[in-house]
C-alpha positions, 0 to 999 in steps of 0.5 A, spaced: 481 463 450 476 465 445 470 463 449 472 467 455 473 473 451 466 471 448 463 471 455 466 478 457 463 481 451 456 478 452 456 480 459 459 487 457 453 488 453 448 486 457 449 490 463 455 495 462 453 498 469 454 492 472 460 490 468 463 496 470 462 495 478 465 488 477 471 490 473 473 495 478 472 490 484 476 485 481 482 490 479 482 492 487 482 486 489 488 484 484 492 490 486 490 489 493 493 483 494 500 485 493 500 491 497 499 486 503 504 482 502 509 487 501 507 490 507 508 483 511 515 483 508 516 490 511 514 488 518 518 482 518 524 485 516 523 490 522 522 484 526 528 481 524 532 487 525 534 489 518 531 496 519 535 499 513 531 494 508 525 496 512 526 503 511 528 502 504 521 498 503 517 503 507 520 509 504 518 507 496 511 506 498 510 512 502 513 515 496 508 513 492 502 517 496 499 511 500 492 512 502 493 510 509 498 511 515 500 504 516 507 505 511 508 511 514 508 508 521 512 503 520 517 507 516 517 511 523 518 506 527 525 504 523 527 510 523 527 511 531 530 504 531 536 506 527 537 513 531 534 517 526 531 522 530 530 528 525 528 524 519 523 520 523 520 527 526 520 529 518 517 523 516 511 524 522 510 531 520 509 530 514 504 524 515 501 528 521 498 533 516 494 527 511 492 523 517 492 527 523 486 523 526 490 517 526 497 518 527 
């Protein structure tokens, strides 16, 4: 562990700009993976007909202020599948404001 820490210190001191870019890149990769798994889980719940669980998963993600429309689309599909048309319409109107070109 001490060797790894020493390596990180040396890399940071030699070129702090490259070190910063690499750190950001690694963080983006590591944080991006769980989201992909969660989206796969939400889609799987929808595909097996567990619409309420899909709604729960997608609503939680949409509430975080996600940066793309994939979660909102999945939420709208699940709401429509359960007959919650007014909520689906409200979800569409909310996401259309942010992603008018893709939704």
